[in-house]
N, C-alpha and C positions, 0 to 999 in steps of 0.2 A: 907467820902462821903458827897457830897453836898446835903443839904436837898432839896427834890423835893416835890411838892404838891401831887404827886402820892403816896408818902410814908406815907400819913396820916394814922394814926393808928399804925405805926411802931415806935420803940424806936428811938428817935433822940439822936445823940451822939456828936453833935457839930462838926462833920467832922472827928472824929476818933473813932474807935471801938477797944478796947483792949479785944479780945476774950479770951485770955489766962487767964486774971484776973477773968473771970466769970466761968471758967471751973475747977472743983476740980482736983488736981493732975497735972495741967499744970505748967510748969516751963520754965524759959528762960535761964536756965543754959546751957553752951556750952558743947557739947558732941562730941565725936570723929566722929560719923556719925549719920545721922538722921534716926529714925525709927518711923513710924506712929503707934500709940497705940490706937487711937480712930478715926474711919473713918470720912471723910468729910461728911457734911450734906448740902442738898439743903434747904436753909432757905425760909420759907413762901410757901404757896400753890400757884402754878403757875396759872396765868390767862392771857389770851391774853390782851396785852396793859399794863401789869404791869411787873416790874422787879422782878427777883429772885436773891438771893445772895448765896454765898458759904461760909460755915464755914469750915476752913481748917482742923479741927479735932485736935487731940492731937499728938505731936511729941516729941521724945527725940532727943538729938543731936543738939538742938538749930539751926534749919534752919534759915538762914539769909534772905531768900527770898522764895516766892511762885509764881508759875505760874499756869494758869488754861486753861482747854479746856472743853467746854460744848458739850454734846452729846444729840441727839434726838433719842429716842427709841420708840418701838411700845407700845401699851397700856399695855402689860404684862411686860415691862421693858427689852425685848430682842431686838436683831437686831439693836443695837445702831450704829449710824454713827455720826462723828464729824460735828458740825455746823460751817460752814465757817465763820471766823472772830470773833467767840465767844470765846475770850481768856482773858477776864477780870474776876474779881471776881464777877461781876454782869452780868446778861444777860436780856435784854429787850425782852420780849416775844411778837414778832410782826410778825413772819412768819405764814402764813395761815396753813402750814403743822404742826405747833406746836400744834394746837388744836386737842385734843384727844390723843396726844402723851405724853410720860413721859420724864423727863429730868434727866440726870446724869451729874455730874461734876467730872473731873479728876484733882487732885491737885498734883503738883510736888514741893517737898521741896528741897532746895539747900543750901549747905554750902561749905566750902572749901574742904570737904572730898568727895563731889560728890552730886548726886541727887537721889531721891527716889520718886515714884509716887504711888498713890492709888486713886481709884474711889469711889464716894459716892454710896449709894443705890438710886434706881430710885425714882423720885418724884411722887406724885399723878398725874393723867392725867391732862393735861392743859385744863382749862375751857375756854369756848368761852367768848368773850367780852360782857359786859353788853350792852343791847340795847341802842342806842343813837338816839336822836331826830334830829340830823343833821349829815352831812357827810363832808368828805374832799376828793378831787380828786387830781391826780398826772399827770404831763406830761409824766412821765415814767410809762408805763402800765405793768401790770402783764403778764409774759410769753413772753416778748420781748427779743431780743438780742441787746445789745448796745455796742458801741465802741467810742473811741475818746472823744470829748467834747460834752456832752449831756445836753440839757436844763432840769433842775429839778426844777419845780415850783409847789406849792400847791395852791389849790383853795377851801376854805371852803364854805359850803352852807349857812352859817350865814352871816349876814351883818358884815362888818369889825369892826363896833362899838361894836359888841358882841364878837369878837374874841380877846383873850389875846395874843396867840402866836401859831406858828406852829413849831414842832420839827422834825428834819430830822435824821433818824436812818439808819445806814449801818450795816447789820449783827448783829442787836440787840444792837449796840453801838450808843449813841447819838453823832452826828457829828456837828450839827448846830441848832440854834434856831433863828427864825425871828419873830419880834413883830409887823411888819407893812406890809400892802399889797402894792405891790404884794409880796407874801411869797416865797422867793428864797432860794436855798440851800446856796448860798454865794452872794457876792455883785453883781456878773454878772449873777447869776442864772444858772451856768453850773457845771456839775459834770465831773471831769477829770477821765475817766475810766482807763486811763493808770496807775493810782496809785493803782488800784485794781488788784488782781490776776485774771488770766483767769479762767472762769468757772462761777458757780452758786453763786449768791449773793441775799440777801433780802434787798430791799430799801423800807423803811417804813416811813409813816408820822403819827404824832400824833398832832391832833389839840386840843388846850385847850381853852375853852370858858371862858368868865369873870365869869360865875357861876361855874367854875371848872369842867364842864362836858367835856367829851372827844369824839372825833371822830377819826377813824383810816383808813389808807389805806396801804396795804402791796402788794408789787410787787416782785415776784421771777423772776429775770432776769439772762440772760447769758451774761457775759462780754466776748467779742471776739474782741480783738484788733489785727490788722495784725502784722506780724513780723516786726521788725525794724532793718534796716541794720546799722551795726556799723563798717563795713569794706568792701569796694568795692570788687567785684569779681576780681581775677587776671587771666591773660591769659599767658600760657606758650607755648613755641614752636617758631620755626623760621618763620618770615614773608616772606616766599618764596614760589612761586608756587610749588604745589605738596607736600608741607609739611603739617603736622597736627598740628592745634592749639587745646589746651585744656583749658577750663575755670574752675576755682575753683568756689565754691559757695559764697565766702565772709564770713563775720561774721554777726550773727543775734542774736537778743533777741526774747523773746516770743515764743521760742521753735517751729521753723518750722519743719514740718514732711516730706515735699516733695519740690522738686525744678524742675522748668521747664526752658528751655533754648531757646533763639533765637539769632542767629548770625546776625549782621548787617554790611552792607558794607557802609563805609563813604568816604568822599573825603580825599584828602591827608592831610588836616588839622585836620581831625577827626570830621568834621561837616557834615550836610546834609546826615544823615544816613538813610538807608532803609533796611527793613528785607530781608534776603536772603532766597528765597523760599526753604522749605524743610530742612533748616539747624537748626534743633531743638534738636540735641543731645549735650552732653557736650564736644564733639570734632567736629572739622570741618577741612576738607582737602581743602587747598587753591587751587583755579582753575584759569584758564586763565582770566576770567572776574574780578578777584580780583587784578590783577596786576595794580599797580599805585594807589590803594586805601588803606585805613586803615580799620581795623576790630575792632568792639566792640562786647562784649557779654552782653546780657541782661538776668539776672537770676531772676526768679520769685519764691519767697519763700511763701509757703502756710502752715498755722498751722492746728492743729487738728480740729478747728472749721470752717475751710474753708476760713479764711481771708488771703489775699495775698498782697505782696508788691514786686515791681520790682526794682532791682538795676542794673545800667549799668556800665560796666568796663571802664577803661581808654582805649584809642585807641592804637592799635599796631603801630609799625613803618610801613612805606609805604611798601606794598607787592612788592617784586622783582620777575621778570620773571625768570623761570628756562629754562635750555636747553631742546629742544624737545627730546622726547624719542619715539622710534619706538615700538608700541605695538604688531605688528604682529610678532609672534615667529615661526610659521610654515606655510607652503604654501601647497595647495592641489596638488596632483599629476596630471599629464597629460597623454594623450595617443598619441602615435605617429600618425601624420597625422590627428589629430582631433583638431579643434579650441579650444584655451585655453584663459581664462581671469580671473584675480584675482586682488584685490585692496589692496595695502599696507596701513596701518593705523599708525598714530602717535598722541601723545598728548603732551601738554606743549609747551613752547616757544611761539612765536608770529607768527601767520599766516600772509601771505600765506607761505606754505611749497614748497620747491624745492627738487625733488628726483633725485638720481643718483646711479649708481653701482660703489662702491668704489674699489672693487677688485673681481677677478673671472669673470666668464661670465655666462649669462643666457643660457638656452638650445637653441640650434640652431633653428632659426625660431621665437623666442620670443624677445620682446623689452619692455623697461620701459618708460612710459610717465612721463616726468620730472615734469609736472604740476599737474597731478592727482594721480600719484603713481600707475597707472594701469599697470600690466604686462600682455601682450596679444600677440596673434599670433597663428601660427600653428607649433608645434614642428615637426621637420623632422627626428629626430633620437632618439632612446631610450637611457636610462641611467640616472644617477643622476648628476646634475650640482650644485656645491656649489659656493656661491658668498656672498659678503657683500654689503648691500644697505645703503645709507646715506641720511638723511633728513636734510635740512638747513632751518632755520626759518627766519622771517623778521629781526631779530637782528643778522643774520649771525652766530647764534649758531647752532651746529650740534649734531646729534645722529646717531649711526650706529647699525646695527643688522646683524649677520650672518644667512643666510638662504640657503635652497636648494630646488630644484624641481626635483622630480623623474618622468621621462617619461617612461611609460610602453610600451613594444613592441606591435605591432599590434596583433590582435587575430589570433591564429593558432589552428588547430585540433591536439591533441596529440594522439588520437587513430589511430593506423595504421593497426591493424588486429582485427577481430571479432571472437568470439568462434563459433564453429559449433553447429548446433542444430539437432534435430531429429523430423521426421514427427510425428504429433499428440502428441507431448510433449511440455508443456509450456516452453517458452523461454523468457529470459530477459537479457539485457546487457546495459551498460551505455556508451555513447559517452563522451569523455573528451576534453576540450579545455583549452588554457591558453592565457595570454596576453589580450589586449583590456580592455574594461570596461563592467563588468557585469551589468544587467543580459544578458545572451545569448539567442538567438532564433535559433532553429534547423529546417532544412528542407532538402528534397531530391530534387536535381536539375536535375539529369538524372538517368535513370535506374529505377528499382523498387525493393522494399523489397520482400523477399519470401512471397508467398501467406499466409495470416493469420497473418502477422506481421505488426506493425505500429510504427511510430516514434512520441514521445511526444515532441512537439516543445518547451516547456518550460524547460523540464528536460534533454532532450537528451537521454531518455530511449527508446530503441527498445524492444518491447515486444509483446506477443501474442502466438498463438499456430499454428505453420506451418502446412499446410495441404497437402503439396506436397514435394517430395524430389528433390534434385538438388542444383546447385550453382547459386545464384542471385548476380549480380554485379550492383553497383549503386554509385552515388556520393552524399555525404552529405555536406551541407553548414551550417556554424555557422555565425550568425550576432550579433555583440555586441551592447551595448546601444548607441554607436556613429555611428551606421549603417556601421561599418567596418566589412568585412566578409572574410572567408577563406573556402576552399573546400578540400575534401579528397576522393579519390576513395577507396571503400571498397567492400567486398563481404562476403556473409554468405553461408556456405555449410550446407544443410539440409540432414542428412543421412536417408536412408530407415529404416523401422522398422527391427528388427532382424529377421533372417531366419536361419534354420538349413540346411546346405549343405550336411551333411551325409545322404545318402539314403539307404545304405546297410551296414551290419556289417559282419565281418568275422566269420566263424564257429569256434567252439571250440572243444576241445577233453576232454572227461571225465577224471577228476583227473589230468589234465595238466594245468599249469599256463596259464591264458588268460589275454590279455590287448589290448584295442583299445581306440582311442580318438575320441569323437564327435567333429564336427566342425560346427561353425556358422559364419555368417557375417552380416553386417549392425548393426543398433542400436548403443548403446554406451557401451563400455566395462567399468568395468568388467562384465562378464556374470555369471549367476547362473543357474545351471542345476538341473533338478528334473525329477522324473517319475510321470506322471499324471494319467496313467491307465496301467493295466497289471503289470507284474513283470519280473524282470531279472531272468535268470537261477539261480537255487540254487547255492550258493557259490560265486556269483558275486555281486559287489557293484558299485554304481556310485558316483564319487567324484564331489560334487556340485560346486566346484570352478574351476576345470580343465576340467571337462567333460570326464574324463577317466573312462571307465568301465573295472574293473579288478577283479581278484580273481582266484579261482580254482573251476571250475564247478564240481558238484558232481552227477548231474542227467542228463541222456540222454534226448534228445527231443528238440523241437523248442519252444522257449518262445517269444511271441509277446507282445509288450508294446509300450507306447507313451512317448517320451521324450519331455521336455519343456525347452527352454532357456529363461531367463529373464534378460534384460539388466539393466544398472544403472538407467534408467528412468522408470523402472517397466513395460516396453513394453516386450511382450513375443511372442514366436512362438513355434509350436509343430511339431513333425514328428513321424509317425508310423514306427517302426523298429522291427526286430526279430533277434534272435541268435539261431543257431542250434548247439547243443552239440552232437558230434559223439562219438561212442565208441572208446576206445583206440586201437582196432584192431579186425579184423574179424577172429577169431580163432587163430590168431597169435598176433604179437606185432605191426601191422600196425596201425598208428593213425596220425590224423592231429594235429600238434603242434601249429601253428599260421598262420595267413593270413592277408593280407591288400591289398588295391587297390587304384589307382589314375587315374584320367582322365586329359586330356590336350586339349588345343585349339591352333592350328597353332604353333606347337613346333617341333623342330628337334630331341628332346630327351625327355624322361619322366622317372622320378625316383620315387621309393617308398621304404621307410625303413621298415624293419620288426619291429613290436612293441617291441620285446624282443630279447635277444641274440639268435643266432643260436646255436644248439648243434652239436658238432663235429660228423661227420659220417652220419648225416641225409640227406634226399633227398630234394632238392629245385625244385619246379615246377613253371614255369613262363608262364602265358598266356598273349599274346599280341594281341590286335585288332588294325589294321591300316586302315585309310579311303581311301587308294589308293592301287591299285594292282601292280603298276610298281615299288614301292620302295622296297629296301632290309631292313631287320631288324637284328640287332645284339644285344646280351644281355651280360652285364657284371655286376660285383658288386664290392663293396668296400672291400670285404673279399678276393678277388683274386680267386674265384671259376671259373671254366671253364664250359660254358653252351653249350649244344648240342641241335640242333633242332630235336624234336621228330616227329612232324607232322605239316602240314600246309594246308590251303585251301583258295583259292581266290573265291570271288563271282563275276563272270564275268558280271552279269546283274546289279549289284549294285556298283561294283568297290570298294569292301573292302576285306580285308584279315585277317585271324586269324592264330595264330601259338602257338604251345606248345614247350617250351624249358625246359631243366632240367639240374641239376648239381648234381652229386653223391658225396658222402663223403664230405659234406659241412665242411667248416672251422668254428670253434666256434667263437662267439663274435657278436658285433653289426654289422649290415649289411644293406646296401642300394643297391637295384637292379636298374639298368638303362637300358632302351630299347632305342637304338639309330637308327634313321631312316636316309636313304640316302638323304632325302630332308625334307623340312617342311611338317609336317603331320597335317591335319586339325582337326581330332577328334580321337586321339589315346586313348586306355585304357590299363592299365597295372595292372595285379593281380599277387601277389606272395604268395606261399604256402610252408610251411615246414612240411615234413612228417617224421615220425619215422617208422622203421621196413621194409623199402624197399630201394633198392639201385641200381636197374638196370631196363632199359626199356625192355618191353616184346613185346607187340603187339600194332598196331595202325590201325586207319581207318579214312576216311574223306569223306565229301560229300558236295554238294551245291544243292539248290533247291528253291522251292517257295511253300508256304502254311502255315498252322498253326501247323504242326507236324514235326519239324526238326528231322532228323535221320542221324547219321554218317555212318550207315551201320555196318555190323558185322565185328569184328576183327577175325583174325585167333584164333584158340584155344589157351588159355593161357597155359603157361608152368607149372604153379603150382596152387594149390587150393586157397591159400590166396594171393590175389594181390590187389593193388590199381587200381581202374578204374577211370580215370579222363577225363571229357569231357568238351568242350567249344563250345559256340554258338555266332555267329555274325549276326546282323540284320541291316537294313539301318539306317542312322542317323536320318531320319525323322520319324521313327517308334515310335508310342506311346505305343506299347505293352509291357507288363511286363511278362517275361517268368516264367514258373514253371518247376520243375524238372520232368523227366520221371520216370516211374515205377522202383522202386528199387534204385533210386538215391536220394541223398540229395542235395538241392540247396546250393551252397557255397557263392560266391560273384556275384553280378549283377550290371551293370551300367544301372539303370532304369530311366524312365522319371522323371523330365524334362531334364536330362542330354542327350547329343547327341552322346557320344561314346558308342553306344548301343551294349552290350555283356553280357553274363552270363556264369557261371561255375557250375558244379555239380560233385559229386563223390560218390563212394561206395567202400566198401571193400568186396571182394568175399570170399566165403567159399569153393567153388568148382571150378575146372578148367572148362573152357567153352569158347564160343564165346559171345562177349558183344558188344552192340551198345549203343551209347549215344543218348538219346531221350529227347526232350523238348516239351512243349505245349505252344502255343501262342493264345491269344484271337481272333486274326484275321490273315488272310493269308498275307504273305509278303515274299520277297526274303530272303534267309538265307544261312549261311555256318556253318558247324559243323565238329569238330575234336574230336578224342578219342585216349587215350594212356593208356596202362596198364603197371604197374610197379610191379616187384617181389622182 
């Protein structure tokens, strides 16, 4: 070590210090590997402005060299960090942060076998510098960031005649001493920061006066030199329009952490460059403006402390033009008879472009403008037309693209019929259209919707609640977005609410099978039947789906009840009815098996089927009412039975007639009875009855008259005690009266208001022989006809 005035009071060694010779047990003998046996020691008590030294400690293995690293620790000797640049055996304590800290030194011994390191114990806390009567200042200030060549000059506060020298320290190591003013770091007074590592450094001054007093200045600075380019960025990729160029970063020192890019367009020689707006990525797609130019990339490298340097690449070859390319790949559809226009687009090549159809044809009515690339016109036919368009640029280079245009047909209405509705029931249906261009607009052009319904012009929905029955005819129109329209004639039938047409029910016979069917019309099927009040005769039941009343009645008498029919739209109607159950015979085996009736309007014949099979040998009684007196009536059936007229009566004042026919020894099986008239009859009524226990006609009577108490007159005396007495009544078509049976009789079937084939039947089974008259009761007087027949 060179003797320094600051080491006054320390042992002078003439420049060499043999530590080993002063330490007991130290040896210089060579060993296989070094091992520290006594830890290193920080020599002297550290004080700002004074050096501290390191004793290497004791080692075995004969280290051939030692290296050092000084550490700054907190006052307790913990949290140690290495001091930048403090790597010699001595350390000049000149960092302001050293004051109050402790110091440690790590010693690494090396020989041919390797290295070993060990750290000393912490020193005492570094003491502050002794007070000085003068000072020294620096052109490099504490806390600044420096780079490049920096003026480093010291200015003592003493006259130069009193100053011996100024020493310049970097990170605690003496780097220069100047003995004359101005006091410079070196001959030109500049510090080359590029020779220092990036980051924190301590640049300190020590002024020495002639009286050996000292003054100090310590500056903790950040060295931040920009990255240095050692290899220009390179550009890869083809210099041709539409191609992508990519720039590398080049080679750099001083650890850049980020790169920024700017592409420049230059003339064909690579000069007169200008930035390309927005081209700031590491890649760039060559465009038409680049054709004929060269391209350079400028790469800016920035390091961790924010310093930046830009390097520019060599120029590319001159950018060549590419062939034009058509960028339009699909075309919008059109509508027949609607104006159409669309523009083709291309890129690349040299403008201006020229357009043409290379193959195929455009839709009829359309054409291509060769200068603008606009396809326009009014297509006259629907369908898809496929074709290939070609674009030619200013260098006669070409590009092609296959395309097609689909022209949809004009708008049309697809709905041809509409569902029926029902009065007072909510209704909704959708009109449908096709073709044209949506959205559609709907309207009624002629006619009118059923009362209560309306058409939504936007959706084509017809909805509402119809308030009246009947059929409404109208014309709907649909108009598309291009004002093209179509019409369709339609109608909606609104049905009346349901009603029950059955007004009377056939009588039954105790303990004999019974069946009859209720009938309704109007409304919407299917119907559901129910009894809302009263009850059916005991033993009978109502099928809710078919309306059939059936079973075997077990109790005599008349049961009155109300039936209800409900349609599919929950609309309902009711009808009061009754069924009379007669005994199976009056002292004998005479009894009604089954019956049914039918009415007609303006017919030449009228038929009615028995509800169930006839039983062989039974008696069939047929009552016919006709609305004219001049016609003849015959009766036949599908079972082949022969019918005989028992009795008849015409009503000369009202011009109607009634007749009783009968057939004995009936054939078994299903059977339908038909009354045939000699001409069309306006309001006929047919009632059929099957009886057991009787087989022959006995007595008859008949009469006509006017009033409210029709009477057939008495028959001759019957031949036997037990007979069937059967009577029938006819009244005018316009009569609104409902008949009731006379004394001793039971009302059987009646064609009551509002029906117009006005007639009624009644019967009784006698227990004694005698004369019998058929009597009825009417609420008001009217013309009438009446007939009676007894069977034994």
